[in-house]
VEXDRENRO-23244 format. One record per residue (C-alpha): residue number from 1; residue in three letters; chain; x, y, z. Coordinates in steps of 0.25 Angstrom, whole numbers, always signed. Each point is the difference from the previous one (the first is absolute). Layout:
<rs>
i_aa_ch_c1_c2_c3
NUM_ala_A_X_Y_Z $
...
</rs>
This chain:
<rs>
i_aa_ch_c1_c2_c3
1_met_A_-192_+64_-271 $
2_asn_A_+10_-3_-12 $
3_phe_A_+14_-4_+1 $
4_asn_A_+9_+7_-10 $
5_ser_A_+13_-8_-5 $
6_thr_A_+10_+7_+9 $
7_pro_A_+10_-11_+6 $
8_asn_A_-5_+2_+14 $
9_lys_A_-14_-1_-3 $
10_leu_A_+2_-13_-8 $
11_ala_A_+8_-6_+11 $
12_arg_A_-12_+3_+10 $
13_leu_A_-10_-6_-10 $
14_cys_A_+8_-13_-2 $
15_glu_A_+1_-1_+15 $
16_leu_A_-15_+1_+2 $
17_met_A_-1_-13_-9 $
18_ala_A_+7_-7_+11 $
19_ala_A_+13_-2_-8 $
20_ala_A_+14_+4_+0 $
21_cys_A_+1_+9_-12 $
22_leu_A_+12_+6_-8 $
23_val_A_-3_+14_-6 $
24_ala_A_+5_-7_-12 $
25_ala_A_-13_-7_+0 $
26_leu_A_+3_-14_+4 $
27_ala_A_-9_-4_+12 $
28_ala_A_+0_-14_+7 $
29_cys_A_-8_-5_+12 $
30_gly_A_-1_-13_+7 $
31_gly_A_+9_-12_+0 $
32_gly_A_+1_-15_-1 $
33_gly_A_+0_-12_+9 $
34_ser_A_-8_-12_+6 $
35_glu_A_-8_-2_+12 $
36_ala_A_-1_-14_+7 $
37_ser_A_-11_-5_+8 $
38_thr_A_-6_-13_+4 $
39_gly_A_-3_-8_-13 $
40_ser_A_+2_+12_-9 $
41_thr_A_+11_+9_-6 $
42_ser_A_-4_+14_-6 $
43_gly_A_+8_+10_-7 $
44_ser_A_-2_+15_-1 $
45_thr_A_+7_+11_-7 $
46_gly_A_-2_+14_-4 $
47_gly_A_+3_+6_-13 $
48_ser_A_+5_+12_-9 $
49_gly_A_-7_+10_-8 $
50_leu_A_+5_+10_-9 $
51_pro_A_-6_+14_-1 $
52_ala_A_-3_+3_-15 $
53_ala_A_+8_+11_-6 $
54_gly_A_-6_+14_+2 $
55_ile_A_-11_-5_+9 $
56_val_A_-2_+6_+13 $
57_pro_A_-12_-5_+8 $
58_thr_A_-9_+9_+8 $
59_val_A_-6_-1_+14 $
60_gly_A_-14_-5_+0 $
61_thr_A_-10_-3_+10 $
62_leu_A_-4_-14_+5 $
63_ala_A_-9_-9_-9 $
64_ala_A_-12_-4_+9 $
65_ser_A_-6_-8_-11 $
66_ala_A_+5_-8_-12 $
67_pro_A_-7_-8_-12 $
68_thr_A_-3_-14_+2 $
69_pro_A_+12_-9_-4 $
70_thr_A_-2_-9_-12 $
71_tyr_A_+7_-12_+7 $
72_ala_A_-8_-13_-1 $
73_ala_A_-9_-3_+12 $
74_gly_A_+7_-8_+10 $
75_ser_A_+13_+1_-7 $
76_asp_A_+14_+2_+7 $
77_gln_A_+2_+13_-7 $
78_leu_A_-14_+5_+6 $
79_leu_A_+4_-5_+14 $
80_ala_A_+13_+7_+0 $
81_phe_A_-6_+13_-5 $
82_asn_A_-11_+0_+10 $
83_thr_A_+10_-3_+11 $
84_leu_A_+9_+12_-4 $
85_gln_A_-12_+9_-2 $
86_ala_A_-5_-3_+14 $
87_ala_A_+13_+3_+6 $
88_arg_A_+3_+13_-7 $
89_gln_A_-14_+5_+2 $
90_asn_A_-1_-3_+15 $
91_ala_A_+14_+5_+2 $
92_gly_A_-3_+13_-6 $
93_ala_A_+9_-1_-13 $
94_gly_A_-10_+0_-10 $
95_leu_A_-6_-10_-10 $
96_leu_A_+7_-4_-13 $
97_val_A_-6_-1_-14 $
98_gln_A_+2_-13_-8 $
99_ser_A_+9_+1_-13 $
100_thr_A_-2_-12_-10 $
101_gln_A_+13_+5_-6 $
102_ile_A_+7_-2_+13 $
103_asp_A_-7_-13_+2 $
104_thr_A_+7_-5_-12 $
105_ala_A_+14_+4_+5 $
106_ala_A_-3_-6_+14 $
107_gly_A_-6_-12_-6 $
108_ala_A_+12_-3_-9 $
109_his_A_+9_+1_+11 $
110_ser_A_-8_-9_+9 $
111_thr_A_+0_-11_-10 $
112_tyr_A_+15_+2_-2 $
113_leu_A_+2_-2_+15 $
114_gly_A_-9_-12_+0 $
115_asp_A_+8_-6_-11 $
116_asn_A_+13_+3_+5 $
117_phe_A_-2_-1_+16 $
118_ala_A_+12_-9_+1 $
119_gln_A_+8_+12_-5 $
120_gly_A_-4_+9_+12 $
121_val_A_-10_+11_+2 $
122_ser_A_+4_+13_-7 $
123_his_A_-5_+12_-7 $
124_thr_A_+9_-2_-12 $
125_glu_A_-1_-11_-11 $
126_thr_A_+10_-7_-8 $
127_ser_A_-2_-1_-15 $
128_gly_A_-1_-14_-5 $
129_leu_A_-6_-6_+13 $
130_pro_A_-15_-5_-1 $
131_gly_A_-10_+11_+0 $
132_tyr_A_+9_+11_-2 $
133_tyr_A_-6_+14_-2 $
134_ala_A_+9_+11_+2 $
135_asp_A_+12_+2_+9 $
136_thr_A_-5_+11_+10 $
137_leu_A_-13_+6_+6 $
138_asp_A_+1_+12_-9 $
139_ala_A_+3_-8_-12 $
140_arg_A_-12_-9_+3 $
141_leu_A_-9_+13_+2 $
142_ile_A_+5_+6_-13 $
143_lys_A_-2_-13_-8 $
144_ala_A_-14_-1_+5 $
145_gly_A_-3_+14_-5 $
146_tyr_A_-1_+7_+13 $
147_gln_A_+7_+14_+0 $
148_phe_A_+3_+2_+14 $
149_ala_A_+6_+12_+9 $
150_leu_A_+3_-9_+12 $
151_gly_A_-1_-14_+3 $
152_gly_A_+3_-10_+11 $
153_glu_A_-1_-16_+2 $
154_val_A_-2_-10_+11 $
155_leu_A_-2_-15_-2 $
156_ala_A_-1_-12_+8 $
157_ala_A_+2_-15_-3 $
158_val_A_-7_-9_+10 $
159_asn_A_+4_-15_-1 $
160_ser_A_-8_-8_+11 $
161_thr_A_-7_-13_+3 $
162_thr_A_-13_+8_+0 $
163_pro_A_-3_+8_-13 $
164_ala_A_+1_+15_+2 $
165_thr_A_-9_+10_-6 $
166_gly_A_+3_+14_-6 $
167_gly_A_-6_+6_+13 $
168_asp_A_+10_-9_+8 $
169_cys_A_+12_+6_-9 $
170_val_A_-4_+14_+3 $
171_ala_A_-3_-2_+15 $
172_gln_A_+15_-5_+1 $
173_leu_A_+5_+12_-7 $
174_leu_A_-8_+9_+9 $
175_asn_A_+7_-7_+12 $
176_thr_A_+14_+6_-4 $
177_val_A_+8_+13_+2 $
178_tyr_A_+5_+5_-14 $
179_his_A_-10_-7_-9 $
180_leu_A_-12_+6_+9 $
181_ser_A_+6_+14_-3 $
182_val_A_-2_-2_-15 $
183_met_A_-14_-6_+2 $
184_leu_A_-4_+13_+7 $
185_ser_A_+7_+9_-9 $
186_pro_A_-7_+12_-7 $
187_leu_A_-1_-7_-14 $
188_thr_A_-13_-1_-7 $
189_gln_A_-2_-12_-9 $
190_val_A_+3_-15_+2 $
191_gly_A_+2_-13_-8 $
192_ile_A_+0_-13_+6 $
193_gly_A_+5_-13_-5 $
194_thr_A_-1_-14_+6 $
195_asp_A_+5_-14_-4 $
196_ala_A_-5_-12_+8 $
197_thr_A_+9_-12_-3 $
198_thr_A_+9_-10_+7 $
199_ala_A_+14_-1_+5 $
200_ala_A_+8_-10_+9 $
201_gly_A_-13_-9_-1 $
202_met_A_-8_+11_+7 $
203_pro_A_-10_+11_-5 $
204_leu_A_+7_+13_-4 $
205_gln_A_-8_+13_+0 $
206_val_A_+7_+12_-6 $
207_cys_A_-6_+14_+0 $
208_val_A_+6_+12_-6 $
209_leu_A_-5_+14_+3 $
210_asp_A_+4_+12_-8 $
211_leu_A_-4_+14_+4 $
212_ala_A_+2_+12_-9 $
213_thr_A_-4_+14_-3 $
214_pro_A_-3_+2_-15 $
215_ala_A_+7_+11_-8 $
216_ala_A_-13_+5_-5 $
217_asn_A_-5_+4_+14 $
218_gly_A_+12_+0_+10 $
219_ala_A_-8_+4_+12 $
220_leu_A_+5_-7_+13 $
221_gln_A_-10_-3_+12 $
222_ile_A_+3_+9_+11 $
223_pro_A_-8_-1_+13 $
224_ala_A_-7_+13_+5 $
225_thr_A_+6_+10_+10 $
226_gly_A_+1_-7_+14 $
227_ala_A_-1_-14_-5 $
228_val_A_+9_-12_+4 $
229_val_A_+0_-13_-8 $
230_ala_A_+1_-12_+9 $
231_tyr_A_+1_-15_-1 $
232_pro_A_-4_-9_+6 $
233_phe_A_-12_+9_-2 $
234_pro_A_-9_+4_+11 $
235_gly_A_-9_-10_+5 $
236_gln_A_+7_-11_-8 $
237_thr_A_-2_-14_+5 $
238_asn_A_+7_-13_-4 $
239_val_A_+14_+7_+0 $
240_pro_A_+11_-10_-1 $
241_ala_A_+7_+0_+14 $
242_ser_A_+14_-3_-6 $
243_phe_A_+9_+4_-11 $
244_gln_A_+13_-7_-5 $
245_pro_A_+10_+11_-3 $
246_gly_A_+9_-10_-7 $
247_gly_A_-12_-2_-10 $
248_glu_A_+2_+14_-6 $
249_ser_A_+12_+6_-7 $
250_pro_A_+5_+9_+2 $
251_arg_A_-1_-5_+15 $
252_val_A_-3_+9_+11 $
253_pro_A_+14_+3_+6 $
254_val_A_+4_-12_+10 $
255_ala_A_+6_+10_+10 $
256_leu_A_-15_+6_+1 $
257_val_A_-8_-12_-1 $
258_pro_A_+8_-12_+3 $
259_ala_A_-11_-10_+2 $
260_gln_A_-4_-10_-11 $
261_val_A_-14_+2_+4 $
262_ala_A_-5_+14_+3 $
263_gly_A_-13_+7_+1 $
264_pro_A_-8_+5_-12 $
265_pro_A_+5_+13_-6 $
266_ile_A_-8_+12_+3 $
267_ala_A_+1_+11_-11 $
268_ile_A_-4_+15_+0 $
269_ser_A_+1_+11_-10 $
270_leu_A_+0_+15_+4 $
271_ala_A_+2_+4_-15 $
272_asn_A_-13_+7_-1 $
273_ala_A_-4_+13_-7 $
274_asp_A_+7_+8_+11 $
275_tyr_A_+12_-8_-1 $
276_val_A_+2_+2_-15 $
277_asn_A_-3_+15_+1 $
278_ile_A_+10_+2_+12 $
279_ser_A_+10_-8_-7 $
280_asp_A_-2_+9_-13 $
281_val_A_+4_+12_+8 $
282_gly_A_+12_-6_+6 $
283_thr_A_-5_+1_+15 $
284_leu_A_-3_-15_+2 $
285_asn_A_+5_-6_+13 $
286_ala_A_-8_-12_+2 $
287_thr_A_+2_-5_+15 $
288_leu_A_-7_-12_+7 $
289_ile_A_-3_+4_+14 $
290_thr_A_-7_-13_+3 $
291_phe_A_-1_-13_-8 $
292_thr_A_-4_-12_+10 $
293_leu_A_-7_-13_+1 $
294_thr_A_-6_-4_+13 $
295_asp_A_-7_-13_+3 $
296_ala_A_-14_-2_+7 $
297_ala_A_+6_+3_+14 $
298_gly_A_+6_+13_-5 $
299_ser_A_+14_-6_+0 $
300_leu_A_+10_+5_-10 $
301_val_A_+4_-10_-11 $
302_pro_A_+15_+1_-3 $
303_ala_A_+2_+4_-15 $
304_ala_A_+10_+5_-10 $
305_ile_A_-4_+12_-9 $
306_ile_A_+6_+2_-14 $
307_ala_A_-5_+12_-8 $
308_asn_A_+4_+8_-12 $
309_pro_A_+12_+8_+3 $
310_ala_A_-9_+13_-1 $
311_ile_A_-7_-4_+13 $
312_his_A_+8_+3_+13 $
313_gly_A_-2_-6_+14 $
314_ser_A_-1_+7_+13 $
315_thr_A_+2_-1_+15 $
316_asn_A_-10_-11_+1 $
317_val_A_+2_-7_-14 $
318_thr_A_+12_-6_-6 $
319_val_A_-1_+0_-15 $
320_asn_A_+10_-8_-8 $
321_ala_A_+2_+6_-14 $
322_asp_A_-3_-10_-11 $
323_thr_A_+12_-2_-8 $
324_thr_A_-6_-8_-12 $
325_gly_A_-8_+11_-6 $
326_asp_A_-12_-9_+0 $
327_ile_A_-8_+7_+10 $
328_gly_A_-8_+12_-6 $
329_thr_A_+0_+15_+5 $
330_gly_A_-9_+2_+12 $
331_met_A_+0_-15_+4 $
332_ala_A_+5_-7_+12 $
333_val_A_-1_-14_+4 $
334_met_A_+0_-7_+14 $
335_ile_A_+4_-14_+1 $
336_pro_A_-3_-7_+14 $
337_leu_A_+12_-7_+5 $
338_ala_A_-8_-13_+3 $
339_ala_A_-13_-6_-5 $
340_leu_A_-12_+6_+5 $
341_asn_A_-10_-8_+8 $
342_thr_A_-11_-7_-8 $
343_ser_A_-15_+4_+1 $
344_ser_A_+4_+13_+7 $
345_thr_A_-2_+15_-2 $
346_tyr_A_+11_+10_-1 $
347_thr_A_+0_+15_+0 $
348_val_A_+9_+9_-9 $
349_thr_A_+2_+15_+3 $
350_val_A_+7_+10_-9 $
351_asn_A_+3_+14_+2 $
352_ala_A_+8_+8_-10 $
353_thr_A_+4_+14_-5 $
354_leu_A_+3_+4_-14 $
355_gln_A_+7_+13_+3 $
356_ala_A_+5_+8_+13 $
357_gly_A_-12_+5_+7 $
358_gly_A_-9_-7_-10 $
359_thr_A_-14_-6_+3 $
360_pro_A_+2_-14_+6 $
361_leu_A_-4_-12_-8 $
362_ala_A_-7_-10_+9 $
363_lys_A_-6_-14_-2 $
364_thr_A_-4_-11_+10 $
365_trp_A_-6_-13_-5 $
366_thr_A_-1_-15_+4 $
367_phe_A_+1_-13_-7 $
368_thr_A_-2_-15_+4 $
369_thr_A_+9_-11_-3 $
370_ala_A_-4_-13_-6 $
371_ala_A_-3_-13_+8 $
372_asn_A_+12_-7_-6 $
</rs>
């Protein structure tokens, strides 16, 4: 199905990219910040993308396969790529295709961040500083020769006593609320930049992931009818038992999740083919009937739920509307109010409807937390 260029449909398209989108064509997703843990400090932040003038992407199907990337064997880029691909494939979000042009943009920014780590972790660059390439994500993509329809960026910088890999960077980004939304978005191509250096006398690993859809083929990845994207994915093991809300910016509202240490964010997306079609004809009324987490004994785990404003709660589910604009259409994220038990299996149950009297969406799956 094609989107035309009417303002309402363009706005819905940008929302599907997991971004706040102005009809004037400015989209922004994610945020900045730092996360402290024993012996290490990491920062992660979202990004911005500018839809190219006159380009309105279409809705496509999920990519079940992708060309083998050209990253060097054992490289941090390859580790980051493989970690992201596995998460997307198992979550039901579709695979990404490597773009060497996006690699150039992401690589330049990772080098800049490594050179200027003392200045902070940011999506913007300052002319005159070492490694300067271009001010913003869209400027970097354009300079690298990549003509894009939509784009987004997430990044992490891990400064620790033990050297981190590109895979470690991505794993940290996946254990977030707002950045996870970008990483599961329906974009189609990716470029990765990494920079291994030192800061404060310790190893520093920077990774930048730029996701985009090209202007020449602006198809977005939309799951099939009845599908629910889910992360942590069904059967996943070694899921972090905790998440530090203060390590992500924007921070999850303190009023909803006051603890310094919470449980791992659990994300779902209802934005399948039916969601898009129903939204198109103006009868969308996405409602969560059930969204729960239970432990091995069947006890309910207290949690807060934040969702794109298009998703509503019900008698049994309290949904807090995302006010950042960073959680994409059809997406909701549950944050357990306390860390989960280690080496334990949990069950997630989701039931939803997309319109009054519509066919229910249902998904139940389990995941297991890491030993430590």
